[in-house]
N, C-alpha and C positions, 0 to 999 in steps of 0.2 A: 616396486609396484608398477604395474604396466596400465599405462592412459591411453584411453582411447578416445576418438573425436568423431562425432557424427554432424556433418552441416547441411545447411540447404534443404533441398528437397528429400534427400535422405533421412534426415532428422524428421521431418513432419511425417514423411511415409512410415517410419518405425512407430511413431508416436499414433498411429492409426492401427496397429497390430496389437491386438488385444494381449498376446504373449508379452509383449514389450511393456505395455501398460501395467500388466499384473506384476511383471518383475518390480517395475518402479515404485508401484505402491505397497510390495512387499518390503522395500528397501525404507519407504517413507514410515511404515508401521514400526519398523525396528529403530528409528530414528527419535532419540528422545526429544531434539530441539525442533524437529520438522513443524511447520504450519501450513495451513490451506495453501497458502502460496507457492509452497513447493510439490503441489499435487500435480500429476500428470493433467488433469483436466484443466487447472488453471493454466498451465503453461502452453497447451495446444490451443486455447482459446485466444490466448494473446498472441501468440505466432499466426494464427489464422486471421485475426482481426488486423494484425498490423504488417502482413505478409508484403505489402508494397513499399514498407520503409525499413524491415529488420529481416535479416537472415539466422535462421535458427543455429544456434552451435551448443550441442551438448558434449560435456566432459565425462567421461565414464571410466570406472574401474571395475572389473570381475575378478570373482575368485576363481582361480585356474581349476580347482576340483569341483566346485559347487556350480559354477556358471551363474551364479546369482551377482547382482550387482553389489559391490562391496562400498562404491560412493558414486555420486552423482551431482554435477553441476551444471543447471540451465542457464545457458547465456544466449545472447544474441550479436549480431553485427550490425551497426547502422549502415545501411546501403551508401548513403551520402557522404558519410565522414570516415568509415572503417572503424568506428570507434567501439570499443566492448561494453554491453551493459548487460546487468542480469535480466533474466526472462521475467517480463512484467513492468519493465521500466518503472516510472515514476508512479504506474498503477499498482505496483506492489509495495506494500508495506512493509514488508520482511524478505530481505534477500539473503539467501545462504544458500550452503551445498548442504545435500544429506548424505549420510554415513552410517555404517555400522560402528558400533564401541570400538572395535578392535581396530578400526581405520579413522577413526574420527579425527586425527591430527595428521596422520601419515597421508591420506586421502588429498587433502587440501593443499598439502605442502608439495605433493608431487603434481598436483593439477596446476597450481600457479607456476611452478616451477617450467612445467610444459607450455603453458600459455604465453610466458615471457620469452621462450624461444620462439614461439611461431609469431609474437606481436610485441616484439622488443621495445616499441616506443608506447606501448597503449598504458591505461590505467585500468582499474576495476573498481568500482565501488560498491559497497554493500550497505545499504540503508534501509532498514537496521538488521543487525543479527539479533535473533530472539535471546532470551535468557536460556542459559545451557548449551549454547552453542560455544565449542571448545576454541581457545585462543592461545593456548599453550606453545603451539607449534610457531607463535610469533618469536617467542622468545628462544626455542629451541632450533629454528633455522636462521642463522646469522644473515645469509644472503637475503632473504624473504623480510626478515624483522626490520633491516634498517630502510627497507622501502615501504612500510606500513606506516599508515596514520590514525590513530584510532581516538575516539572520546565516547565517553558514556554518557547518556541522555536518559532522564527520568520518563517514564512511562504512566499516564494515568490508567487506573482500572476501575471498574464498577462492579463490586462482587453482588452477585445475584442471591440475597438470602432466601428469599422464596417470594412465591408469587405474592401470598397475603400481605407481606411486608410491604411491596409497593403498591398494593391494593389500597392499604393502610394510609401510604404517605399522600395518595390521590385523595384520600376522602378527609384529609386535613382542612381545616374551616378555611385558611388563607388559600390553599390549592382549589376548594370547593367552588369559592365565590368566582374565582378567576377562572374556572373551567366553565362555569355558567356564562361567563361573559364572552369566552370564546364560542361556546356553544350558539350563542344568540348572534355573534358578528358571523358565525360562518354559515347559518342558515339553517341548521338541523341538529339534531342529536349526534352526540359523539361516539365513533366506532372505529375499532382498528383490526387489520387483519394482515397476515401474511401471504404475500402473493407468490404463488407458484407457477402460475400458467404465464408462459412466455408472450402470448398475444395480448394479455392483460396488462402485463408490465409496459410491454410496447405502445400500448394505448397512454399509460400514464407518462411516458418517459421525456415527452417533449416538456410538458409542466414540470417535472422534477428537475430537469437539466435548465430550464429558465430559472426557475427560483434560486436552484443552487449558485448559477453563474450570477445571478443579481446579488447574492450576498457576499460572494467571493471578489466580484467587481469593487464593491464598496468597501471591502476590508483590505483587499490585498491587490487591486487593480489587476486582475485576470480573470479570465473567463474558461474553466477547464473544458466545459463541452463544447462552447463556442469556437474555440481555439484547436479543438480536436475532434474531427468528423468521424473517427473511428470509434470514439469513446463510448457511445451508444451502444454500437453493434457488439463491442466487447462485453459490455454488461449483460446484453441479452444472452451472450453466448454462456456466460458464467450461469446464468440462472437455468439456461437449458441443461447444463452439465451437472446441475445441483449443487455449485461452489456458492453460489450467491443465495444470502438471505435478504429479501425484500419486505420491508415493512411499512405500511401506510395508515395514517392516522386521518379519517374524515370527521367533518362537520356536515350533516346531512349528505350531499354529494358533493361536497367542496372538498379538496384535498388540504388539509392544515400542514402535515409533514409527511416525509419519507425517508427512511434510512436505509441504506444498501450497505450490507457487511458480508465479509467472506468469512465462511464457515471454517474453524478449525477443531475440529473435536466438541469439547463441551463450553467453546469460547467463540462468541462474535467479536470479529474485528472490524470496527466502524470505518468505512471508506468515503460515504456520502451521506451528509445529513442537510436535507433540504427542506425548506418551510417556506410557507405562504406569504409573500411579501405584503399582500394586503392585511393579513392577520399579525403582522409583527408586534404589534403593541400588545398583544394577548399572550406572549410567551410560547408559541407554538413549536420553536424547538426544543425548551424546557420540557413541554408536554409530551411531546414526540417521544422524547428520550425515555419518560417514565412509563410511557404507556409500553414501549418497545422492552423494557425491564421486567415488566408483569408479563407481559405476552412470554418473552424469552425463557424467564423462570418457569413459566408452566410448560414450555416446550423442553425442559431438561438442561437448557444452558446454565453454567454457573458463572460465567464472567462476561461482562462486556469490556472488550479492550478498545478503549478510547483514542489509543495510538498518540505517539509523541506530535508535539506542536498544537499551538493553539490555547490563548488562555483560558478561553470558554469550557475547555474539556475538564481542568481542574476543579470547576464549579461542581462537575458531575460525579466525580472521581471519590471513591471511597478509601482507595490504597493507592501506592505507587509502586512500582518496580524499576528496574534498569533494563535498558539496551543498549545496543553498542553500534556506532557509526563506523565503518574501517575501509580506508582506502588504500590500495596497493597500486604504487605506481612502478611500472616493470623498469623503467630508467633511473638509475641512481642520480643522475645529473638532473632530471626533473623532479625527482622528490626533493633536492637540495632547493632548487628554484621556487617550487612551490611552497615549502617550508618557510623560505624568507619572504614570498608574497603574503603568506598566511599573518606573519609577524606584523608586515607593514599594514595589512588590512586592519588588523587587530586594535592596532594604535590609530588609524583613521577613524575607525569607527568610536573609539574613546573620545576622540576629540569632536567627533560631531554629535554623541550623545552630551556632551558639556555643551554644546551649543544648540541642543534641543531639535536637532534634526532627527528623525526616525528612520529605520528601514524602509517603512512605507513610502516616506516622501522620496527617499532615493529611487524605489521602485517606480514609483507614477514618473518621476522625471524622466528615467530611463526609458519608460513605454511612451512618453510624448515624445522624446527624442527620436526613437524607432519608428512612430507612426509619422512623423516629420520626414524624415528620410526616405520613408517609403513612399511618402506622396510626393517629394522632389523626383523620386526615380521614375515614378510613374508620368509626371508632367513631362520629363525629359524624353 
C-alpha cells in the first residue's frame, strides 16, 4: 500500500478544495467506526484555530484504480516541540484513522510504519479509539505491536428513549419542586434552546467559559478556556461548520447551563458542560442534562455520549461500553523506558493512595510550584 503525506499549507489548501473534502467525507461515510471528530470540518476548524502552534500533517492512501481514499489519518506537528498529535489535540474526544473495510488494518499498519521512518523518536497517542476501531494489526505486526501500549476504559452513555420519557422525569415530584426553586432563584421561567447562530453563541461564550473554568478550577485546578486563548474561536468555527451542537437552559434571561457537544450521526458527544456558579445549589448541571436529553430526543438523536472521565458522568449514564487508549512509541528503547516508568508510577500512586493523597492534591501542588517558578523567573 502506497502511503502519501500532505503537510503544512499544502494540507490546509487541499482541505479548502471541495473535491478533496467530498472524497474525505465519502471515506468517513464508508468507515463504520468514524465519529464527528474525524470529519473534514472538525479537522479544518482545529487546524485554522491553532495555526500558530500546529503544522497540519495528513497521512493518506488512495486506491490505484478508483482514485478514492482507502485510508486517512489526520495529524499535526507541534511547532515548538516537533511532537506528533492527532488532529484536534486535547479538544478531540476520539482520535482514530478512517479506512475502508478492506484496508482497516493494512492502512494504519503501513501509515505508522512510514511515520516511524520519518519521525523515529516520536510517539503518537490515540485518546480514545471509538468502539469498532480495528486493533488486530497490533498482534499481526510484530514490529509495531511491541511498541504499542493500550488500555480499555469504560465510557458512560445516556440512551435517549424518547422525548416523553425525559419530560416525565422532569415532572417527577422531587424534580418539580427543585425546578421551581431554580426558576425562582434564576429570576424567570425556565426555557431551553439549541443555538445555531454564531453571533448568538459568541455573545454567550464568555459566560459559558467563565462558568466552565470556575468549576474546572475548583475540581481539577485547571482553567481550560482561560489557559487556551484559541478555544473560543475553535468552538465558534465548529458551530459555523455545523459540527457543534450548542444547548442553553435559561431562567428568564439568566443562563442556567450550557452544554456543547460534537455531532456524530445520531449521537452527541459532550465536550463542555457549563453551569451558573450562582445557581449551583439548585442542580443546574443536572437539569441542564435532563433538558438537553429531552431536546436531543425530539431532534432525532438516540444517544448522549458523556465521554470517559469524571465520576459525575456515571450518575447520568444509563449504560456503558468501552473505548481504548492507545500509545505507539516509535523508539523501542523509549517504549521500554516508559514501561518501567509506568510501573514505578503505579507503585507510587498506590503508596500515595494509602497515605490519603489524591491526584488532585498532586496536581494542585504541581501548579503552585509552576506558578512560583514563573514568578521567580519574572522577578529576575
